[in-house]
TORPA-928531 format. One record per residue (C-alpha): residue number from 0; y negated, x, z negated. Coordinates in Angstrom, 3 decimals, padded with zeros to 6 digits. Each point is the difference from the previous one (the first is absolute). Example, Ala and Ser with C-alpha at 12.3 -4.5 7.8 and 13.67 -1.06 7.14 Angstrom:
<bapas>
<bapa k="0" north="004.500" east="012.300" up="-007.800"/>
<bapa k="1" north="-003.440" east="001.370" up="000.660"/>
</bapas>
This chain:
<bapas>
<bapa k="0" north="-012.493" east="016.008" up="018.080"/>
<bapa k="1" north="001.831" east="000.854" up="003.218"/>
<bapa k="2" north="002.885" east="001.463" up="-001.995"/>
<bapa k="3" north="000.870" east="-003.515" up="-001.129"/>
<bapa k="4" north="000.506" east="-001.346" up="003.525"/>
<bapa k="5" north="003.683" east="-000.263" up="000.875"/>
<bapa k="6" north="001.154" east="002.321" up="002.792"/>
<bapa k="7" north="002.411" east="-002.692" up="001.196"/>
<bapa k="8" north="000.449" east="-003.710" up="-000.483"/>
<bapa k="9" north="002.888" east="-001.179" up="-002.152"/>
<bapa k="10" north="002.218" east="-002.517" up="001.860"/>
<bapa k="11" north="-000.969" east="-003.620" up="-000.822"/>
<bapa k="12" north="003.520" east="-000.690" up="-001.247"/>
<bapa k="13" north="-000.283" east="002.808" up="-002.522"/>
<bapa k="14" north="-003.365" east="-001.238" up="-001.229"/>
<bapa k="15" north="001.504" east="-003.460" up="-000.508"/>
<bapa k="16" north="002.933" east="001.464" up="-001.915"/>
<bapa k="17" north="-002.304" east="002.051" up="-002.211"/>
<bapa k="18" north="-002.269" east="-002.949" up="-000.796"/>
<bapa k="19" north="002.906" east="-002.399" up="-000.494"/>
<bapa k="20" north="001.998" east="002.441" up="-002.112"/>
<bapa k="21" north="-002.920" east="000.696" up="-002.289"/>
<bapa k="22" north="-000.800" east="-003.724" up="-000.269"/>
<bapa k="23" north="003.595" east="-000.885" up="-000.903"/>
<bapa k="24" north="000.070" east="002.766" up="-002.591"/>
<bapa k="25" north="-003.264" east="-001.280" up="-001.457"/>
<bapa k="26" north="001.443" east="-003.515" up="-000.129"/>
<bapa k="27" north="002.884" east="001.301" up="-002.077"/>
<bapa k="28" north="-002.337" east="001.943" up="-002.235"/>
<bapa k="29" north="-002.238" east="-003.054" up="-000.524"/>
<bapa k="30" north="002.987" east="-002.197" up="-000.800"/>
<bapa k="31" north="001.344" east="002.647" up="-002.348"/>
<bapa k="32" north="-003.263" east="000.457" up="-001.895"/>
<bapa k="33" north="-000.619" east="-003.717" up="-000.508"/>
<bapa k="34" north="003.646" east="-000.893" up="-000.597"/>
<bapa k="35" north="000.683" east="002.800" up="-002.455"/>
<bapa k="36" north="-003.011" east="-000.962" up="-002.115"/>
<bapa k="37" north="001.197" east="-003.602" up="-000.168"/>
<bapa k="38" north="003.611" east="001.011" up="-000.727"/>
<bapa k="39" north="-000.994" east="002.319" up="-002.827"/>
<bapa k="40" north="-002.310" east="-002.614" up="-001.511"/>
<bapa k="41" north="002.669" east="-002.720" up="000.298"/>
<bapa k="42" north="002.644" east="002.177" up="-001.669"/>
<bapa k="43" north="-002.238" east="001.436" up="-002.734"/>
<bapa k="44" north="-002.876" east="-002.511" up="-000.441"/>
<bapa k="45" north="-002.199" east="003.042" up="-000.626"/>
<bapa k="46" north="-003.407" east="000.402" up="001.650"/>
<bapa k="47" north="000.064" east="003.678" up="-000.959"/>
<bapa k="48" north="003.261" east="000.576" up="001.890"/>
<bapa k="49" north="-001.342" east="-001.980" up="002.958"/>
<bapa k="50" north="-002.961" east="002.354" up="000.055"/>
<bapa k="51" north="002.358" east="002.955" up="-000.306"/>
<bapa k="52" north="001.603" east="-001.004" up="003.315"/>
<bapa k="53" north="-003.144" east="000.877" up="001.913"/>
<bapa k="54" north="-000.544" east="003.067" up="-002.149"/>
<bapa k="55" north="003.470" east="001.502" up="000.556"/>
<bapa k="56" north="-000.205" east="-000.708" up="003.717"/>
<bapa k="57" north="-003.239" east="001.932" up="000.353"/>
<bapa k="58" north="000.772" east="002.958" up="-002.279"/>
<bapa k="59" north="001.968" east="001.833" up="002.750"/>
<bapa k="60" north="-002.921" east="-000.462" up="002.401"/>
<bapa k="61" north="-002.397" east="001.264" up="-002.654"/>
<bapa k="62" north="002.097" east="003.127" up="-000.440"/>
<bapa k="63" north="001.218" east="000.590" up="003.540"/>
<bapa k="64" north="-002.707" east="-001.546" up="002.218"/>
<bapa k="65" north="-001.751" east="003.277" up="000.857"/>
<bapa k="66" north="003.334" east="001.800" up="000.426"/>
<bapa k="67" north="001.229" east="-002.773" up="002.307"/>
<bapa k="68" north="-003.149" east="000.437" up="002.081"/>
<bapa k="69" north="000.617" east="003.717" up="000.222"/>
<bapa k="70" north="003.567" east="-000.689" up="001.166"/>
<bapa k="71" north="-001.354" east="-002.318" up="002.696"/>
<bapa k="72" north="-002.131" east="002.893" up="001.306"/>
<bapa k="73" north="002.887" east="002.487" up="-000.041"/>
<bapa k="74" north="003.195" east="-001.842" up="001.003"/>
<bapa k="75" north="001.257" east="-002.572" up="002.484"/>
<bapa k="76" north="-001.627" east="-003.298" up="-000.983"/>
<bapa k="77" north="002.478" east="-002.330" up="001.688"/>
<bapa k="78" north="002.915" east="001.590" up="-001.860"/>
<bapa k="79" north="-001.834" east="-000.505" up="-003.287"/>
<bapa k="80" north="-000.659" east="-003.672" up="000.781"/>
<bapa k="81" north="003.665" east="-000.688" up="000.834"/>
<bapa k="82" north="001.254" east="001.877" up="-003.061"/>
<bapa k="83" north="-002.344" east="-001.951" up="-002.284"/>
<bapa k="84" north="001.400" east="-003.308" up="001.261"/>
<bapa k="85" north="003.641" east="001.058" up="-000.344"/>
<bapa k="86" north="-000.451" east="001.181" up="-003.585"/>
<bapa k="87" north="-001.599" east="-003.321" up="-000.917"/>
<bapa k="88" north="002.904" east="-001.911" up="001.554"/>
<bapa k="89" north="002.356" east="001.727" up="-002.422"/>
<bapa k="90" north="-002.302" east="-000.675" up="-002.961"/>
<bapa k="91" north="-000.204" east="-003.722" up="000.809"/>
<bapa k="92" north="003.799" east="-000.208" up="-000.011"/>
<bapa k="93" north="000.059" east="001.565" up="-003.461"/>
<bapa k="94" north="-002.743" east="-002.404" up="-001.168"/>
<bapa k="95" north="002.071" east="-003.004" up="001.105"/>
<bapa k="96" north="002.979" east="001.387" up="-001.865"/>
<bapa k="97" north="-002.172" east="000.494" up="-003.098"/>
<bapa k="98" north="-001.018" east="-003.676" up="000.018"/>
<bapa k="99" north="003.549" east="-001.265" up="000.551"/>
<bapa k="100" north="001.410" east="002.268" up="-002.709"/>
<bapa k="101" north="-002.756" east="-000.912" up="-002.455"/>
<bapa k="102" north="-001.313" east="003.516" up="-000.481"/>
<bapa k="103" north="-003.089" east="000.379" up="-002.236"/>
<bapa k="104" north="-003.369" east="-000.784" up="001.582"/>
<bapa k="105" north="-001.134" east="003.604" up="-000.344"/>
<bapa k="106" north="002.642" east="001.065" up="002.551"/>
<bapa k="107" north="-001.856" east="-002.066" up="002.611"/>
<bapa k="108" north="-003.188" east="001.863" up="-000.895"/>
<bapa k="109" north="001.702" east="003.374" up="000.525"/>
<bapa k="110" north="001.354" east="-001.103" up="003.376"/>
<bapa k="111" north="-003.479" east="-001.221" up="000.957"/>
<bapa k="112" north="-001.459" east="003.421" up="-000.767"/>
<bapa k="113" north="002.655" east="001.649" up="002.175"/>
<bapa k="114" north="-000.658" east="-002.416" up="002.861"/>
<bapa k="115" north="-003.709" east="000.759" up="-000.078"/>
<bapa k="116" north="000.692" east="003.734" up="-000.105"/>
<bapa k="117" north="001.923" east="-000.401" up="003.265"/>
<bapa k="118" north="-002.741" east="-002.092" up="001.601"/>
<bapa k="119" north="-002.968" east="002.185" up="-000.913"/>
<bapa k="120" north="000.169" east="001.983" up="003.265"/>
<bapa k="121" north="-000.399" east="-003.076" up="002.218"/>
<bapa k="122" north="-003.772" east="-000.410" up="-000.229"/>
<bapa k="123" north="-000.934" east="003.654" up="000.667"/>
<bapa k="124" north="002.532" east="000.215" up="002.844"/>
<bapa k="125" north="-001.465" east="-003.025" up="001.754"/>
<bapa k="126" north="-003.587" east="001.096" up="-000.580"/>
<bapa k="127" north="000.696" east="003.466" up="001.394"/>
<bapa k="128" north="001.877" east="-001.326" up="003.047"/>
<bapa k="129" north="-002.443" east="-002.643" up="001.277"/>
<bapa k="130" north="-002.856" east="002.309" up="001.125"/>
<bapa k="131" north="002.302" east="001.892" up="002.342"/>
<bapa k="132" north="001.571" east="-003.205" up="001.267"/>
<bapa k="133" north="-003.092" east="-002.057" up="000.832"/>
<bapa k="134" north="-002.961" east="002.437" up="000.032"/>
<bapa k="135" north="-003.342" east="-000.379" up="-001.756"/>
<bapa k="136" north="-001.118" east="-003.057" up="001.965"/>
<bapa k="137" north="003.214" east="-001.869" up="-000.797"/>
<bapa k="138" north="-000.054" east="000.533" up="-003.753"/>
<bapa k="139" north="-001.926" east="-003.164" up="-000.900"/>
<bapa k="140" north="002.232" east="-002.256" up="002.067"/>
<bapa k="141" north="003.215" east="001.751" up="-001.066"/>
<bapa k="142" north="-000.846" east="-000.181" up="-003.696"/>
<bapa k="143" north="-001.098" east="-003.622" up="000.263"/>
<bapa k="144" north="003.238" east="-000.895" up="001.784"/>
<bapa k="145" north="002.050" east="001.858" up="-002.583"/>
<bapa k="146" north="-001.886" east="-001.727" up="-002.802"/>
<bapa k="147" north="000.548" east="-003.440" up="001.550"/>
<bapa k="148" north="003.744" east="000.672" up="000.259"/>
<bapa k="149" north="000.021" east="001.295" up="-003.558"/>
<bapa k="150" north="-001.796" east="-003.085" up="-001.295"/>
<bapa k="151" north="002.433" east="-002.221" up="001.898"/>
<bapa k="152" north="002.740" east="001.931" up="-001.755"/>
<bapa k="153" north="-001.718" east="-000.575" up="-003.331"/>
<bapa k="154" north="000.125" east="-003.724" up="000.771"/>
<bapa k="155" north="003.610" east="-000.105" up="001.190"/>
<bapa k="156" north="001.265" east="002.110" up="-002.907"/>
<bapa k="157" north="-001.454" east="-002.102" up="-002.847"/>
<bapa k="158" north="000.956" east="-003.222" up="001.841"/>
<bapa k="159" north="003.628" east="001.088" up="000.039"/>
<bapa k="160" north="-000.325" east="001.036" up="-003.642"/>
<bapa k="161" north="-001.391" east="-003.403" up="-000.931"/>
<bapa k="162" north="003.083" east="-001.692" up="001.451"/>
<bapa k="163" north="002.468" east="002.364" up="-001.656"/>
<bapa k="164" north="-001.746" east="-000.170" up="-003.368"/>
<bapa k="165" north="000.077" east="-003.791" up="000.120"/>
<bapa k="166" north="003.815" east="000.234" up="-000.069"/>
<bapa k="167" north="000.076" east="002.961" up="-002.433"/>
<bapa k="168" north="001.735" east="002.039" up="002.739"/>
<bapa k="169" north="-001.064" east="003.325" up="-001.450"/>
<bapa k="170" north="002.880" east="002.074" up="001.403"/>
<bapa k="171" north="-000.450" east="-001.544" up="003.451"/>
<bapa k="172" north="-003.670" east="000.970" up="-000.170"/>
<bapa k="173" north="000.839" east="003.696" up="-000.261"/>
<bapa k="174" north="002.639" east="-000.296" up="002.721"/>
<bapa k="175" north="-002.530" east="-001.607" up="002.351"/>
<bapa k="176" north="-002.511" east="002.775" up="-000.691"/>
<bapa k="177" north="002.670" east="002.582" up="000.802"/>
<bapa k="178" north="000.617" east="-001.666" up="003.362"/>
<bapa k="179" north="-003.679" east="000.332" up="000.936"/>
<bapa k="180" north="000.083" east="003.739" up="-000.711"/>
<bapa k="181" north="003.176" east="000.336" up="002.075"/>
<bapa k="182" north="-001.652" east="-001.833" up="002.905"/>
<bapa k="183" north="-003.030" east="002.266" up="-000.238"/>
<bapa k="184" north="002.134" east="003.145" up="000.064"/>
<bapa k="185" north="001.855" east="-001.311" up="003.064"/>
<bapa k="186" north="-003.210" east="-000.671" up="001.919"/>
<bapa k="187" north="-001.507" east="003.392" up="-000.836"/>
<bapa k="188" north="003.219" east="001.863" up="000.809"/>
<bapa k="189" north="-000.018" east="-001.365" up="003.562"/>
<bapa k="190" north="-003.479" east="001.391" up="000.823"/>
<bapa k="191" north="000.378" east="002.360" up="002.960"/>
<bapa k="192" north="-003.281" east="001.964" up="-000.119"/>
<bapa k="193" north="000.899" east="002.023" up="-003.070"/>
<bapa k="194" north="-002.304" east="002.863" up="000.969"/>
<bapa k="195" north="-003.013" east="-002.217" up="-000.719"/>
<bapa k="196" north="000.908" east="000.077" up="-003.694"/>
<bapa k="197" north="000.381" east="003.751" up="-000.304"/>
<bapa k="198" north="-002.501" east="001.612" up="-002.374"/>
<bapa k="199" north="-002.129" east="002.925" up="001.139"/>
<bapa k="200" north="-000.878" east="-001.404" up="003.439"/>
<bapa k="201" north="-003.732" east="000.562" up="-000.500"/>
<bapa k="202" north="000.315" east="003.720" up="000.555"/>
<bapa k="203" north="-001.548" east="001.006" up="-003.317"/>
<bapa k="204" north="000.143" east="003.721" up="-000.779"/>
<bapa k="205" north="000.650" east="-000.523" up="-003.717"/>
<bapa k="206" north="002.410" east="-002.370" up="-001.767"/>
<bapa k="207" north="-001.355" east="-003.102" up="-001.786"/>
<bapa k="208" north="-000.959" east="000.447" up="-003.640"/>
<bapa k="209" north="-001.433" east="-001.925" up="-002.927"/>
<bapa k="210" north="-003.152" east="002.128" up="000.168"/>
<bapa k="211" north="-000.701" east="-000.989" up="003.608"/>
<bapa k="212" north="000.536" east="-003.674" up="-000.759"/>
<bapa k="213" north="-002.302" east="000.144" up="-003.045"/>
<bapa k="214" north="-002.742" east="001.460" up="002.194"/>
<bapa k="215" north="000.285" east="-003.031" up="002.295"/>
<bapa k="216" north="-001.123" east="-002.310" up="-002.808"/>
<bapa k="217" north="-002.943" east="002.234" up="-000.909"/>
<bapa k="218" north="-001.349" east="000.333" up="003.522"/>
<bapa k="219" north="000.582" east="-003.519" up="001.369"/>
<bapa k="220" north="-001.994" east="-002.665" up="-001.898"/>
<bapa k="221" north="001.515" east="-002.984" up="001.835"/>
<bapa k="222" north="003.499" east="001.193" up="-000.873"/>
<bapa k="223" north="-000.748" east="000.436" up="-003.702"/>
<bapa k="224" north="-001.886" east="-003.313" up="-000.210"/>
<bapa k="225" north="002.829" east="-001.970" up="001.564"/>
<bapa k="226" north="002.634" east="001.774" up="-002.098"/>
<bapa k="227" north="-001.802" east="-000.853" up="-003.239"/>
<bapa k="228" north="-000.484" east="-003.602" up="001.093"/>
<bapa k="229" north="003.677" east="-000.268" up="000.891"/>
<bapa k="230" north="000.831" east="001.128" up="-003.539"/>
<bapa k="231" north="-001.973" east="-002.956" up="-001.395"/>
<bapa k="232" north="001.924" east="-002.390" up="002.249"/>
<bapa k="233" north="003.287" east="001.474" up="-001.188"/>
<bapa k="234" north="-001.048" east="-000.474" up="-003.618"/>
<bapa k="235" north="-000.676" east="-003.682" up="000.665"/>
<bapa k="236" north="003.365" east="-000.424" up="001.732"/>
<bapa k="237" north="001.869" east="001.602" up="-002.899"/>
<bapa k="238" north="-001.837" east="-002.231" up="-002.451"/>
<bapa k="239" north="000.877" east="-003.130" up="001.982"/>
<bapa k="240" north="003.732" east="000.823" up="000.105"/>
<bapa k="241" north="000.113" east="-000.553" up="-003.768"/>
<bapa k="242" north="-002.706" east="-002.609" up="-000.562"/>
<bapa k="243" north="001.440" east="-002.320" up="002.632"/>
<bapa k="244" north="003.524" east="000.122" up="-001.443"/>
<bapa k="245" north="-001.487" east="-001.478" up="-003.180"/>
<bapa k="246" north="-002.448" east="-002.348" up="001.704"/>
<bapa k="247" north="002.331" east="-001.837" up="002.401"/>
<bapa k="248" north="003.552" east="-001.415" up="-000.302"/>
<bapa k="249" north="002.841" east="002.326" up="001.009"/>
<bapa k="250" north="000.790" east="-001.959" up="003.172"/>
<bapa k="251" north="-003.629" east="000.334" up="001.165"/>
<bapa k="252" north="-000.479" east="003.666" up="-000.825"/>
<bapa k="253" north="001.190" east="001.063" up="003.433"/>
<bapa k="254" north="-002.216" east="-002.637" up="001.626"/>
<bapa k="255" north="-003.042" east="001.491" up="-001.721"/>
<bapa k="256" north="000.660" east="003.257" up="001.843"/>
<bapa k="257" north="000.502" east="-001.925" up="003.211"/>
<bapa k="258" north="-003.605" east="-001.151" up="-000.414"/>
<bapa k="259" north="-001.085" east="003.621" up="-000.444"/>
<bapa k="260" north="001.904" east="000.872" up="003.175"/>
<bapa k="261" north="-001.592" east="-002.780" up="002.057"/>
<bapa k="262" north="-003.416" east="001.290" up="-000.981"/>
<bapa k="263" north="001.169" east="003.519" up="000.759"/>
<bapa k="264" north="000.717" east="-000.966" up="003.610"/>
<bapa k="265" north="-003.532" east="-001.281" up="000.459"/>
<bapa k="266" north="-001.391" east="003.117" up="-001.651"/>
<bapa k="267" north="002.062" east="002.308" up="002.218"/>
<bapa k="268" north="-001.189" east="-001.774" up="003.149"/>
<bapa k="269" north="-003.630" east="000.300" up="-001.075"/>
<bapa k="270" north="000.230" east="003.561" up="-001.314"/>
<bapa k="271" north="-000.656" east="001.795" up="003.334"/>
<bapa k="272" north="-003.351" east="-001.804" up="000.204"/>
<bapa k="273" north="-000.990" east="000.938" up="-003.566"/>
<bapa k="274" north="-002.080" east="003.116" up="-000.695"/>
<bapa k="275" north="000.568" east="002.686" up="-002.619"/>
<bapa k="276" north="-003.506" east="000.395" up="-001.415"/>
<bapa k="277" north="-000.185" east="-000.153" up="-003.820"/>
<bapa k="278" north="-001.955" east="-003.252" up="000.172"/>
<bapa k="279" north="002.561" east="-001.657" up="002.259"/>
<bapa k="280" north="002.834" east="001.115" up="-002.240"/>
<bapa k="281" north="-001.967" east="-001.157" up="-003.052"/>
<bapa k="282" north="-000.166" east="-003.493" up="001.477"/>
<bapa k="283" north="003.798" east="-000.009" up="000.331"/>
<bapa k="284" north="000.392" east="001.075" up="-003.633"/>
<bapa k="285" north="-002.519" east="-002.623" up="-001.138"/>
<bapa k="286" north="001.977" east="-002.673" up="001.854"/>
<bapa k="287" north="003.193" east="001.239" up="-001.653"/>
<bapa k="288" north="-001.672" east="-000.188" up="-003.420"/>
<bapa k="289" north="-001.075" east="-003.575" up="000.674"/>
<bapa k="290" north="003.530" east="-000.989" up="001.001"/>
<bapa k="291" north="001.384" east="001.526" up="-003.215"/>
<bapa k="292" north="-002.459" east="-002.028" up="-002.017"/>
<bapa k="293" north="000.970" east="-003.195" up="001.831"/>
<bapa k="294" north="003.701" east="000.681" up="-000.693"/>
<bapa k="295" north="-000.719" east="-000.538" up="-003.664"/>
<bapa k="296" north="-001.783" east="-003.274" up="000.746"/>
<bapa k="297" north="002.624" east="-001.494" up="002.324"/>
<bapa k="298" north="001.543" east="-003.116" up="-001.542"/>
<bapa k="299" north="002.765" east="-000.630" up="002.541"/>
<bapa k="300" north="002.263" east="002.093" up="002.196"/>
<bapa k="301" north="-001.623" east="-001.077" up="003.284"/>
<bapa k="302" north="-003.421" east="001.217" up="-001.128"/>
<bapa k="303" north="001.525" east="003.218" up="-001.288"/>
<bapa k="304" north="001.733" east="000.537" up="003.354"/>
<bapa k="305" north="-003.283" east="-000.308" up="001.910"/>
<bapa k="306" north="-001.677" east="002.489" up="-002.331"/>
<bapa k="307" north="002.922" east="002.431" up="000.312"/>
<bapa k="308" north="-000.189" east="-000.336" up="003.768"/>
<bapa k="309" north="-003.631" east="001.143" up="-000.023"/>
<bapa k="310" north="000.812" east="002.817" up="-002.423"/>
<bapa k="311" north="002.810" east="001.154" up="002.298"/>
<bapa k="312" north="-002.416" east="000.117" up="002.936"/>
<bapa k="313" north="-002.374" east="002.301" up="-001.886"/>
<bapa k="314" north="002.796" east="002.323" up="-001.160"/>
<bapa k="315" north="001.484" east="000.182" up="003.497"/>
<bapa k="316" north="-003.318" east="000.866" up="001.650"/>
<bapa k="317" north="-000.490" east="002.829" up="-002.483"/>
<bapa k="318" north="003.531" east="001.324" up="000.603"/>
<bapa k="319" north="-000.296" east="000.005" up="003.800"/>
<bapa k="320" north="-003.403" east="001.711" up="-000.009"/>
<bapa k="321" north="001.385" east="002.619" up="-002.389"/>
<bapa k="322" north="002.943" east="000.715" up="002.320"/>
<bapa k="323" north="-002.366" east="000.374" up="002.949"/>
<bapa k="324" north="-002.234" east="002.364" up="-001.967"/>
<bapa k="325" north="002.976" east="002.177" up="-000.975"/>
<bapa k="326" north="001.385" east="000.279" up="003.522"/>
<bapa k="327" north="-003.398" east="000.485" up="001.627"/>
<bapa k="328" north="-001.737" east="002.336" up="-002.459"/>
<bapa k="329" north="002.791" east="002.088" up="-001.571"/>
<bapa k="330" north="000.794" east="003.294" up="001.783"/>
<bapa k="331" north="003.080" east="-000.576" up="002.228"/>
<bapa k="332" north="002.260" east="002.527" up="-001.808"/>
<bapa k="333" north="-000.458" east="-001.772" up="-003.354"/>
<bapa k="334" north="-000.193" east="-003.705" up="000.893"/>
<bapa k="335" north="003.274" east="-000.642" up="-001.825"/>
<bapa k="336" north="-001.078" east="002.007" up="-003.029"/>
<bapa k="337" north="-003.319" east="-001.852" up="-000.249"/>
<bapa k="338" north="001.860" east="-003.310" up="000.332"/>
<bapa k="339" north="002.323" east="001.176" up="-002.772"/>
<bapa k="340" north="-002.930" east="000.642" up="-002.323"/>
<bapa k="341" north="-001.448" east="-003.444" up="000.703"/>
<bapa k="342" north="003.441" east="-001.512" up="-000.580"/>
<bapa k="343" north="000.163" east="001.889" up="-003.291"/>
<bapa k="344" north="-003.378" east="-001.381" up="-001.115"/>
<bapa k="345" north="000.879" east="-003.521" up="001.131"/>
<bapa k="346" north="003.175" east="-000.090" up="-002.035"/>
<bapa k="347" north="-001.740" east="001.429" up="-003.049"/>
<bapa k="348" north="-002.471" east="-002.872" up="000.266"/>
<bapa k="349" north="002.759" east="-002.548" up="000.615"/>
<bapa k="350" north="001.919" east="001.206" up="-003.038"/>
<bapa k="351" north="-003.174" east="-000.114" up="-002.080"/>
<bapa k="352" north="-000.667" east="-003.580" up="001.109"/>
<bapa k="353" north="003.523" east="-001.089" up="-000.905"/>
<bapa k="354" north="-000.056" east="001.909" up="-003.277"/>
<bapa k="355" north="-003.254" east="-001.517" up="-001.284"/>
<bapa k="356" north="000.922" east="-003.572" up="000.939"/>
<bapa k="357" north="002.177" east="-000.774" up="-003.028"/>
<bapa k="358" north="-002.323" east="001.487" up="-002.659"/>
<bapa k="359" north="-002.982" east="-001.593" up="001.731"/>
<bapa k="360" north="001.554" east="-003.455" up="-000.217"/>
<bapa k="361" north="000.833" east="000.628" up="-003.644"/>
<bapa k="362" north="-003.603" east="000.997" up="-000.700"/>
<bapa k="363" north="-001.972" east="-002.648" up="001.901"/>
<bapa k="364" north="002.607" east="-002.496" up="001.236"/>
<bapa k="365" north="001.477" east="-000.580" up="003.455"/>
<bapa k="366" north="-002.876" east="-001.973" up="001.533"/>
<bapa k="367" north="-002.684" east="002.363" up="-001.278"/>
<bapa k="368" north="001.864" east="003.042" up="001.360"/>
<bapa k="369" north="-001.016" east="-000.866" up="003.565"/>
<bapa k="370" north="-003.802" east="000.028" up="-000.551"/>
<bapa k="371" north="000.251" east="003.129" up="-002.161"/>
<bapa k="372" north="001.695" east="001.813" up="002.893"/>
<bapa k="373" north="-002.571" east="-001.479" up="002.382"/>
<bapa k="374" north="-002.801" east="001.650" up="-001.989"/>
<bapa k="375" north="001.644" east="003.416" up="000.498"/>
<bapa k="376" north="000.315" east="-000.512" up="003.762"/>
<bapa k="377" north="-003.566" east="-001.309" up="000.230"/>
<bapa k="378" north="-001.198" east="003.126" up="-001.806"/>
<bapa k="379" north="001.645" east="002.179" up="002.648"/>
<bapa k="380" north="-001.658" east="-002.087" up="002.714"/>
<bapa k="381" north="-003.391" east="000.482" up="-001.684"/>
<bapa k="382" north="000.452" east="003.771" up="-000.105"/>
<bapa k="383" north="000.763" east="000.080" up="003.727"/>
<bapa k="384" north="-002.966" east="-002.234" up="000.758"/>
<bapa k="385" north="-002.308" east="002.515" up="-001.669"/>
<bapa k="386" north="001.068" east="002.766" up="002.360"/>
<bapa k="387" north="-002.444" east="000.730" up="002.817"/>
<bapa k="388" north="002.448" east="001.025" up="002.741"/>
</bapas>
């Protein structure tokens, strides 16, 4: 593991810029995801199109996730992060124009797919950069800190969306999202220690490849267990993006995700103290299943918010432990590629969750959809509980 220890310490100012830039970008992405779903539903009154928002935003990650990870292991990661933000700034300007000009709703879906295609490199770039920046012993704290900032962003983004949606300021929503991406690009561009983000610093004799990254999953049980569990959490999140837009009023849709974010902060803080054994992870999945079931039973928004808060804590703990497992257990030359594969699987699961939401509600009704999904998650928890190691 000595190859993961940084040969020099990144200046504190640069670390702050990296964390802040990524958090601001995530705030824009959270606001965009929640706001776009609400805008499309308000303009079309179609649950299917609302579900398509999540689907079209994850299709680029499904296709390009592994390739983005490979890029993170072969090129300059800071340049990729800045470029991703700048492209999304331009796309948000076009989205605002589309709303003002009254373009068809499907144009917003196309722009969303393009925005996600630009952003797909961000996760692998960050995952591949942190081990060299903080060393093995700093991974838990660094990932927890990053997750806390991300969850704060997930709260701030939907809160801003809730205010803008209350006034039907749809064009202003996209403009505000564009400003967050511009701020992120500015922060990242001013980082001085650019050498810390250069790929190939581990001294590997052979270039990263898909074959090497696949071997990491086969030979590292903790890595594969956490990756599979993270996929389940992503499925639940994708499902909630659609079920909640039908279950709560439009002006409270963003607040529902604020509740998820508040729980996510608590989960991120507790994640470094949580183990990665199958039984421990099974308990997290069982708790998530219970919260899904209670979502269907909630009779008022306050109760639903508390339940979503607990669900967000479970999802966040799973995400942070997965990030730690990737950065600790994946071979240094392919950390980005492994992260890209996990990103790919997560977005497949998220798209599947969003895609099944509408037909599920048609089949069993909105309230019954929550316990049906809970049974699936509980089944995954039971399978993990049966494992011996």
